[in-house]
N, C-alpha and C positions, 0 to 999 in steps of 0.2 A: 103340901109346902110346894110352891114353885121355885126350883132350884136349876141350876148350870147341869147338874146330873141328871134330873128329871128330862130336860130339854134335851140333853144328849142320848138319853135313853130313846126317847122319841125320835129323834133324828135318825139313829141306828135303825129302828123299826121302820123308817120310811114315812113317818108321820111328821113330814116337813112343815106343814102349816102351824101344827100345834107347837112344834119344836120352836118356831120361829116367834109365835107369841109369848111363850114363856122367856126367851131371850130377851124379848122386847121390854117384859115386866121387868126382868132382873136388872136391864139398863135403867130403867125408870128410878129403881130402888137405889141404884148404885151407878151413877152416869158415867163413872170412872173406870168400869168393869171392862176390861180389855178383851177377856174372853167373850163376853156376850156381845161385845163390837165386832170381833173377828167373824162370829156365827152368824150374825146377822147380816154382814157383808156377805158371807159365803152364801148363804140361803137365799138371799134377795137377788144375787147373781145367777142362781140356779132357775130361780122363778122367772126371771127375764127370758131366760134362753127358750123356757117352755112355752114362751107367747107365740113362738112359730109353729107350734103343733095345731092342727086344725082338725076339725070333727070330722072331716070327708076322709083323711088318712087315717083317723083313730077307728072309723068304721071299716076302713079297707083292711087294716091291721086285725081287727076282730074277726074279721070273715075270710082271711086267707085260707085257702084250701091246699095249695099246692107250692112247689119250689120255684116256679116262675113268678107267681105273686110275691112271695118272700123276697126274691131278689128284687122285684121292683119296688118294695117296699124299703127293702135295704139300700137302694141306690138314691131314693127319695130322702130317706133319713141323713144318709152322709152329706148330701147336698144341702138339707136343712141345717146341718150343724156346721157348716163351714161358712 
């Protein structure tokens, strides 16, 4: 059974897409559910922020080997989030 509780558990485990799908299903069944509406706004906003992430920097992150590379990535990340 897909409930707010299950969606919350998924969200806490980092399964944001799965949680978002459940919140949307809950909202379809109960269009006035304020908890589902808030969760959908919250998770949708997070997804929009991640659109700035690009595959080149993801690969760079996965292959970092030293503090210089880490510092470079940190500067890029701070710049991307502002």
